[in-house]
N, C-alpha and C positions, 0 to 999 in steps of 0.2 A: 215394385217388386215383381220379378219375372215369374211367369206361370210355371208349374211343375213340368209340363211338357217341354217348355223352352229350355229349362235347366237340363232335363234329361237328354234332349237332342244335342245340346252343346257339350255335355259331359261324355257322350258315347264316342269311343274312338272311331276314326274313319277306317273303312275297309280299304284294302289295297286299291281296288278299282275306283272307289269313291275319291281317293286322293289323287288319281290321275288327272292330268290336264292335257288337252289335245296339243297345246303349244309345246309341251315337253316330250312329245312322242315322235319316234322315227319309225317309218315302215321298213321292217327288216325282211319281210317275205310274205308270200301268199301261198297257201296250200289248198289244192282242190281235191275233193273227195266226192266222186260221182257228181251230184248236182249241188253240193255244198262247198262253200269257200270259207277259209279261215285266214284272218290277217294276223301276222306275227309282228307285234309292235315292241319297241324297246324304249325305255325311259332314258333320260340323260345320265343316270347312274348305272346303266347297263342291265337293269332288271327287265325281263321279257314277259310278255303276256300274249295269250292267244284269244282273239276276239272273233265273233261271228255276227252276222246281220242281226240287228235288234238288241245286241248286248248294250248295256248302259254303263257309263263311267262318269267321273267328275262329281263335283259338289252336288249332293242330293240326287245323283245319277241323272243330271239334266242333259247329258250328252248321249246320243244314241248312234250306234253304227247303222248307217242308212243303206250303204251299198258297198260291195266288194267286187272289184274287177280283177283281171289278171295282173294289173300293175298299179292299182290304186285302192284306197279305202276312203270312203266318204262318211263324215260324221255330221249329224244334225245337232246343232248347238242351240238350245232354247235359252231365252233371256233369263238371267239369274233372278232378276226382280221384275215384277210387272211394270210395264211402262218403259222399260229400258230400250227395247226394240219391239216393233209391232209383230214380228214373226221370227221364226228360227232362221239361222243362217247355216250354210253348208261349208264345211272345212274339209279339204281333200289332202290326203298324204299320198305321195307318189313314190314308187320304188326308184332308187337311184340306179341308172344304167352303169354297168361296169365298163371301164375304159381299157 
């Protein structure tokens, strides 16, 4: 029989950001404001989000925005389950150059 906490965590709806998957995102733009940068990302269904460094997304918020540059955003993806990978991996999204 599942514990109450397990049932509650499965029953709670995911927030928009918790439902995001890095593999489903496209980098649409970067906005700079003084010394801060914001990444504009878009999902496959066209919904947009604004992310900054240290924002978390994904299942149990296991993905963190590690770095934003003028043309990239880098995510640090931690293993979903212990023992899956020994350490986090980095996933970079790059702005597409207009032709």
